[in-house]
C-alpha positions in Angstrom: 87.6 43.1 81.5 84.4 45.1 81.2 83.8 44.0 85.0 87.2 46.2 85.8 85.8 49.0 83.5 82.8 49.2 85.3 84.5 49.0 89.0 86.9 51.6 87.8 84.3 54.2 86.7 82.1 53.3 89.9 85.4 54.1 91.9 85.9 57.3 90.1 82.1 58.4 90.7 82.5 57.8 94.5 85.9 59.6 94.7 84.4 62.7 93.1 81.3 62.2 95.3 83.4 62.2 98.5 85.4 65.2 97.1 82.4 67.4 96.5 80.8 66.3 99.9 83.9 67.1 101.7 84.5 70.5 99.8 80.7 71.6 100.9 81.5 70.4 104.6 84.9 72.1 104.8 83.6 75.5 103.5 80.2 75.2 105.1 78.6 75.8 101.8 75.3 74.6 102.8 74.5 77.3 105.4 75.9 80.1 103.1 73.5 78.9 100.4 70.6 78.9 103.4 71.8 82.5 104.2 71.4 83.6 100.6 68.1 82.1 100.1 66.3 83.4 103.5 65.2 86.7 101.9 63.8 85.4 98.5 62.1 82.7 100.8 60.7 84.9 103.1 59.4 87.2 100.3 57.6 84.3 98.8 56.1 83.3 102.0 54.7 86.6 102.6 53.4 86.6 99.0 51.7 83.5 99.3 50.4 84.0 102.9 48.7 87.2 101.7 47.1 85.5 98.7 45.7 82.9 101.1 44.5 85.4 103.5 42.8 87.3 100.2 41.1 84.0 99.3 39.6 83.3 102.6 38.1 86.7 103.1 36.9 86.9 99.5 35.3 83.3 100.5 33.9 84.8 103.8 32.5 87.9 102.0 30.5 85.6 99.5 29.2 83.3 102.4 28.1 86.5 103.9 26.4 87.9 100.6 24.7 84.5 100.6 23.2 84.4 103.8 21.7 88.0 103.4 19.9 86.5 100.3 
């Protein structure tokens, strides 16, 4: 009897998973989500790139200061 309950739960989980996947596919929700995330991701990329560039510039300036000594 417990085996039937476990199989029933597994079957229900699979049905729910299929339904969610079908809704995402039918309404193209993955691409709509990506369209919403492009702007914040671009801002983060630009911010992190500026941070990396500033770090490289600081490192170069410190190297030049070391050479002068």
